[in-house]
N, C-alpha and C positions, 0 to 999 in steps of 0.2 A: 269780567270774562267768565266766571263760573255760570253765570246764568245761560250763556250761550253754550257752553260745554254741555250741561245738563239737559238743555233742550235738544241739541244734536244728538246726545246718547240716547235719550229716552225715544226720540223719533226714530232713529234707527232701529232701536229694539222693537218699537211697536210695528214697523214695518216688516222687520224680519219674523216676528212672531206671527204676524198676519199671512205672510207667504208661507210659512211652515205649517200652519194650521190649515191652510187652504189647500196643501198636499196631502194632508193626513186626514182631510174629513171628506164626505161625499160630494159629489159633484154638484149636488142642488143647493150647497152652501158655498157662495163665492167669496173672493177675497174682501169684496167691499162690505158684505155682511159682517164677516169677521172683523174687519178693521173697525167698523162701528161699535161692535158688541165689546172688544178689549180696549178701545179707547179710554173709558173712564178708569179703568183699572190701571191704564198706563200713566194717566195723568195724576192720580193718587199717588201712584209710586214715584213719580218723578217730584211731585211736591214735597213728599216726605224725604226723599232723598236730598232735595235741595235746602231743606230745613234742618237738616243733619240731625235726624231722629235717631236714637240709638240702634245699633244693628239688630238687636233682638226684638225690639218693637216693629222696626222695619219689616223684619221677616215674618212677624206674625200677620201684620196688615197685608203684605204682599201675597202670602199664601192665602189669606181669606178672600181679597179682591179677585185673585185669580181663580178660586172655586166659584165665585159669583160669576164670574166671566164665563165659565163652562156652564154654568146654569142657564145664562141668557142665550149662549149658542144652542144648548139643548132646546130651548123654548122656540127659538126662530128657525131651526131647521126643519125642512119638511120630512127628511130622513132620519132615521135613528142614527146617533153616533155611536161609534165602536165602544166597547167596553174599556179598550186602552186609553181611550180619551177621558174616560171617568178616572179611571185610576191615575192618569196623569194630573187630574185636577185635584185629586185627594191626597196624592203623594207629598206636595209640599207641606199640607197640614200636618200629615204624619210625621214628616221629618222634623218641622219645628216643635212638634209636640214631645217628640223623643229627646230632642236638644234641651228642651226646658226640663224636662224630667230628670235627666243626667245632671244637669247643672244644678238642679234643686237638692239632688241627693248629695252632691259633692259639697255644697255649701252648708247642708245640714250640720249641726253639731251633735254629737251623741248625747243623750240623756243620761246623766250620771246616775247610777243605780245606788240606793242607800246602802252603806256597809251595815250587815247585820251584826258584826262585833261592836261598832261603836255605838249602837243603838241600846241604851240600858233601860231596863223596865223596872 
C-alpha cells in the first residue's frame, strides 16, 4: 500500500507545483512545458522518499533537483523569468546549507587547550 500512497502523493505535488508555477511564470511558458521540466525532479524525490533516505540527504537532493528544474525552465522559456523565481530556486539550497552548518557546529566538540601549568619544561 505504501507504493500507491507515495505515487499518489508525489503525482499530486507534481500537478500542484506545475499549476502554481504556471500562474507565477510568463504566459509563454504553459503548464505542459512546466510539467515536463519538473517531472524528473519529482520522480527522483519520490524514489528517494520511497527508499526512506535520511531526511537531511533527502533535503539536499530535493533542493538540488529543484534548482536544476529552475535552470531547465529558464532555458526553455522564450521570456525571462522573474528574479523572484530565481530566488525561489536558490532558497532551498540556502536553507539546507544553513541547517547543515548549524548542525555541524552543535555536534563539533571543543578542542581542549593545553594547560600551561601542567606542561613542565
